[in-house]
C-alpha positions in Angstrom: 134.3 1.2 -33.2 131.9 4.1 -33.9 131.3 6.8 -31.4 127.9 8.0 -30.2 128.3 11.3 -32.1 129.0 9.4 -35.4 125.9 7.2 -34.7 123.7 10.3 -34.1 125.1 11.9 -37.2 124.4 8.9 -39.4 120.9 8.7 -38.1 120.2 12.4 -39.1 120.2 13.7 -35.5 122.1 17.1 -35.4 125.1 17.1 -33.2 126.6 20.1 -31.3 129.2 20.4 -34.0 126.8 20.5 -36.9 124.5 22.9 -35.1 127.4 25.3 -34.4 128.5 25.1 -38.0 125.0 26.0 -39.2 124.8 28.9 -36.8 128.2 30.2 -37.9 127.1 29.9 -41.5 124.0 32.1 -40.9 125.8 34.8 -39.0 127.1 36.6 -42.1 123.6 36.8 -43.6 122.2 38.1 -40.3 124.9 40.7 -40.0 124.4 41.7 -43.6 120.7 42.2 -43.0 121.3 44.2 -39.8 123.8 46.5 -41.6 121.3 47.2 -44.4 118.4 47.8 -42.0 120.6 50.2 -39.9 121.7 52.1 -43.0 118.1 52.4 -44.2 117.0 53.8 -40.9 119.8 56.3 -40.9 119.0 57.4 -44.4 115.3 57.8 -43.4 116.3 59.9 -40.4 118.6 62.0 -42.5 115.8 62.6 -45.0 113.3 63.5 -42.3 115.7 65.9 -40.6 118.0 67.3 -43.3 119.7 69.6 -40.7 121.0 67.6 -37.8 120.5 69.5 -34.5 117.8 71.9 -35.7 115.0 70.1 -34.1 117.0 69.9 -30.8 117.6 73.7 -30.9 113.8 74.2 -31.4 113.1 72.1 -28.3 115.7 74.1 -26.4 113.9 77.3 -27.4 110.7 75.7 -26.1 112.4 74.9 -22.8 113.4 78.5 -22.4 109.8 79.6 -23.0 108.7 77.0 -20.4 111.1 78.6 -18.0 109.6 82.0 -18.7 106.1 80.6 -18.1 107.3 79.2 -14.7 108.8 82.5 -13.7 105.7 84.3 -14.8 103.6 82.1 -12.4 105.6 83.3 -9.4 103.5 85.0 -6.6 105.3 88.3 -7.1 104.1 88.5 -10.7 100.5 88.6 -9.6 101.0 91.9 -7.7 101.6 95.5 -8.9 105.4 95.1 -8.3 106.0 93.7 -11.8 104.7 96.9 -13.3 105.9 99.5 -10.8 109.4 98.0 -10.3 109.9 96.4 -13.7 107.9 97.7 -16.7 107.6 101.4 -15.8 111.3 102.0 -14.8 112.4 100.4 -18.1 110.7 103.2 -20.0 112.6 106.0 -18.4 114.8 107.9 -20.8 113.1 106.6 -23.9 111.3 108.8 -26.6 107.9 110.2 -25.7 106.1 107.7 -28.0 107.5 104.7 -26.2 107.0 106.2 -22.7 103.3 107.1 -23.5 102.5 103.6 -24.9 104.2 101.8 -22.0 102.5 104.1 -19.4 99.1 103.3 -21.0 99.8 99.6 -21.0 100.9 99.8 -17.4 97.7 101.5 -16.3 95.6 98.9 -18.1 97.5 96.0 -16.4 97.3 97.5 -12.9 93.5 97.4 -13.0 93.5 93.6 -13.2 97.1 92.7 -12.7 96.4 89.1 -11.5 94.2 88.3 -14.5 96.6 89.8 -17.0 99.6 88.0 -15.5 97.8 84.7 -15.6 97.0 85.3 -19.2 100.7 86.2 -20.0 102.0 83.1 -18.2 99.5 80.9 -20.0 100.5 82.3 -23.4 104.1 81.5 -22.7 103.2 78.0 -21.5 101.3 77.4 -24.8 104.2 78.6 -26.8 106.5 76.2 -25.0 104.2 73.2 -25.6 104.0 74.2 -29.3 107.7 73.8 -29.7 107.7 70.2 -28.3 105.6 68.8 -31.2 106.6 68.8 -34.9 103.1 69.5 -36.1 102.8 72.7 -34.1 106.4 74.0 -34.2 105.8 76.4 -37.1 102.7 77.8 -35.4 104.8 78.2 -32.2 107.6 79.9 -34.0 105.2 82.4 -35.7 103.3 83.1 -32.5 106.5 83.5 -30.5 107.8 86.2 -32.9 104.6 88.2 -32.6 104.4 87.8 -28.8 108.1 88.6 -28.3 108.0 91.8 -30.4 105.0 93.0 -28.5 106.6 92.3 -25.1 109.8 93.9 -26.3 107.9 97.2 -26.9 105.5 97.3 -24.0 107.4 95.3 -21.4 111.1 96.0 -22.1 110.8 99.4 -23.9 112.9 98.1 -26.7 115.5 96.7 -24.4 117.5 99.9 -23.9 118.7 100.3 -27.4 117.5 104.0 -27.4 118.9 104.7 -24.0 122.4 103.4 -24.5 122.2 100.4 -22.2 125.3 98.1 -22.0 125.2 94.5 -23.3 126.3 93.5 -19.8 123.1 95.0 -18.5 120.8 93.1 -20.9 120.9 95.0 -24.2 119.0 94.5 -26.6 116.5 92.8 -24.3 116.0 89.1 -23.9 112.6 88.8 -25.5 113.8 90.1 -28.9 116.4 87.4 -29.0 113.6 84.9 -28.7 112.2 86.4 -31.9 115.6 86.4 -33.6 116.2 82.7 -32.8 112.8 81.8 -34.0 113.5 83.5 -37.3 116.8 81.7 -37.7 115.4 78.3 -36.8 112.4 78.6 -39.1 112.4 75.5 -41.3 112.8 76.0 -45.1 110.1 75.0 -47.6 112.3 72.4 -49.2 115.4 70.5 -48.3 118.6 72.4 -48.2 121.6 71.1 -50.3 124.6 70.4 -48.1 123.5 72.6 -45.1 126.4 74.2 -43.2 124.5 75.0 -40.0 120.9 75.1 -38.6 120.9 78.9 -39.2 122.2 78.6 -42.8 119.6 76.0 -43.6 116.7 78.2 -42.4 114.2 79.9 -44.5 116.2 83.2 -44.5 119.3 81.6 -46.0 122.9 81.7 -45.0 123.7 85.3 -46.1 120.8 86.8 -44.2 121.5 84.7 -41.1 125.1 85.9 -41.1 124.1 89.5 -41.5 121.7 89.2 -38.6 124.6 87.8 -36.5 126.8 90.7 -37.7 124.2 93.3 -36.8 123.7 91.9 -33.3 127.4 91.5 -32.3 128.4 94.7 -34.1 125.7 96.4 -32.0 127.3 95.0 -28.8 130.7 96.3 -29.8 129.2 99.8 -30.5 127.3 100.0 -27.2 130.3 98.8 -25.2 132.2 101.8 -26.4 129.6 104.5 -25.5 131.0 107.0 -23.0 128.7 105.9 -20.2 129.4 102.2 -20.7 133.2 102.6 -20.8 133.5 104.8 -17.8 136.1 103.5 -15.2 133.5 102.3 -12.8 130.7 101.4 -15.2 131.4 97.6 -15.2 131.9 97.6 -11.5 128.5 99.3 -11.1 126.8 96.6 -13.2 128.3 93.7 -11.3 127.4 95.3 -8.0 123.7 95.1 -8.6 123.2 92.0 -6.6 120.3 92.9 -4.3 118.1 90.0 -3.4 120.4 87.5 -4.9 121.4 84.2 -3.2 124.7 84.3 -1.4 126.6 82.3 -4.1 125.3 84.6 -6.9 126.1 87.8 -4.9 129.6 86.4 -4.1 130.2 85.7 -7.8 129.1 89.1 -8.9 131.1 90.8 -6.1 134.2 88.9 -7.2 133.8 90.2 -10.8 133.0 93.7 -9.5 136.2 93.8 -7.5 138.3 92.5 -10.4 136.9 95.2 -12.7 137.3 98.1 -10.2 138.5 101.3 -11.9 139.3 99.3 -15.0 136.0 99.7 -16.8 137.6 101.5 -19.8 140.1 98.8 -20.6 137.7 96.0 -20.1 135.0 97.6 -22.2 137.5 98.1 -25.1 138.7 94.4 -24.8 135.0 93.3 -24.8 134.2 95.5 -27.8 137.1 94.1 -29.8 136.0 90.5 -28.9 132.4 91.3 -30.0 133.7 92.7 -33.3 135.8 89.6 -33.9 132.7 87.5 -33.2 130.6 89.6 -35.5 133.1 89.2 -38.4 134.4 85.7 -37.7 131.1 84.1 -38.6 131.9 84.8 -42.3 135.1 82.6 -42.1 134.7 78.9 -42.3 138.0 78.2 -40.6 137.4 80.7 -37.8 133.7 80.0 -37.3 133.9 77.4 -34.6 136.5 79.3 -32.4 134.4 82.4 -32.8 131.2 80.7 -31.7 133.0 79.4 -28.6 134.0 82.9 -27.8 130.5 84.1 -28.4 129.2 81.4 -26.0 131.8 82.5 -23.4 130.7 86.2 -23.8 127.1 85.1 -23.4 128.0 83.4 -20.1 129.9 86.5 -19.0 126.8 88.7 -19.8 124.6 86.3 -17.9 126.7 86.6 -14.8 126.7 90.4 -15.1 122.9 90.2 -15.4 122.7 88.3 -12.1 121.5 85.2 -14.0 118.4 87.1 -15.0 117.3 87.4 -11.3 115.7 84.0 -11.7 116.7 83.1 -8.2 115.2 86.2 -6.6 111.5 85.4 -7.2 111.2 88.5 -9.3 112.8 87.5 -12.6 110.6 87.2 -15.6 113.1 85.5 -17.9 116.7 84.3 -17.8 117.8 87.4 -19.7 120.1 87.5 -22.7 122.9 85.1 -21.6 121.4 81.7 -22.3 119.8 83.0 -25.5 123.1 84.1 -26.9 124.5 80.7 -26.2 121.6 79.0 -28.0 122.0 81.4 -30.9 125.7 80.5 -31.2 124.7 76.8 -31.2 122.3 77.6 -34.1 125.3 78.8 -36.2 127.5 75.8 -35.3 128.8 74.1 -38.5 127.1 70.9 -39.3 129.2 67.7 -39.7 128.3 66.7 -43.2 129.5 63.1 -42.5 126.6 62.8 -40.1 124.2 62.8 -43.1 125.9 59.8 -44.7 125.0 56.4 -43.2 128.0 54.8 -41.6 129.2 51.3 -42.7 130.7 48.8 -40.4 133.9 48.0 -42.2 134.9 45.2 -39.8 131.7 43.3 -40.8 132.4 43.8 -44.5 136.0 42.6 -44.1 134.9 39.5 -42.3 132.3 38.7 -44.9 134.8 39.0 -47.7 137.3 36.9 -45.9 134.7 34.1 -45.2 133.5 34.2 -48.8 137.1 33.8 -50.1 137.6 30.9 -47.7 134.5 29.1 -48.8 135.4 29.4 -52.5 138.9 28.1 -51.9 
């Protein structure tokens, strides 16, 4: 006696068993196509972005410029206080040429401070927008370098490098770090062979990027050992500058100030040694990652000492050097070369081989 399934099969009507068999037979082909398409997409992405992470770092730099623009649009910035309590005091103790130029710029801005501040904030906003699009990123990088260097001179009086300011107090000035990161992240003219980091793959090359890193962190080590910066109460004095800060920021800074009380000399020496290790460690492949972690930690410490750039007081113009040092360390982070090679699903390949052997047998 024939069953209904046999009758349907003899009449050419597909049964559930035959449909399942056909579907199972097509699965290897579908998986094979999916694997090939995925590999092709990854290869295309690797070719379009030869240095994984560099585009993300450029966007992060744009976000910091966006934060600067937002801070520049604060009500306080449209009054004379930005000049009288920020720009002019920064020029004190500098050579006469810098003091004269900053004084001239201050007088010009005070005549129409609201209009000038609106222009400054809008420029920074345009810079930020330029970083968010691939077509305009080079223009944004170039414009940010020019703008940063001009603000470094007229707005920050060269960030205290001529007056012996401590790195804990914002040396060498946040805005010059914007220019440094833009130079490091400038895309090369042609693809880089086996890039080791976003900084090494830049247009200045690996050696120049490493020497820029050496100069920056070596400068930190030098300035930390200056007599005024390694005085017993020097670090306590820096952490005690918490006027106008929210309670949690003031409490954090006070905690560090109390911990460093009368121990400024020892702490400065330890920090100087750490900065020297960071400066030299970038030249070692094995030590690079631990060194960059230390650099990011020092950047965070500097940021706390800077009162988080006073961004919570309504009077801060930028986040100061801390976040920029962390972003710079990320630019030197070694690239995983295996990320450039499309991954293969070995389980799928093994199943395909096993099924092909079964079918032949």
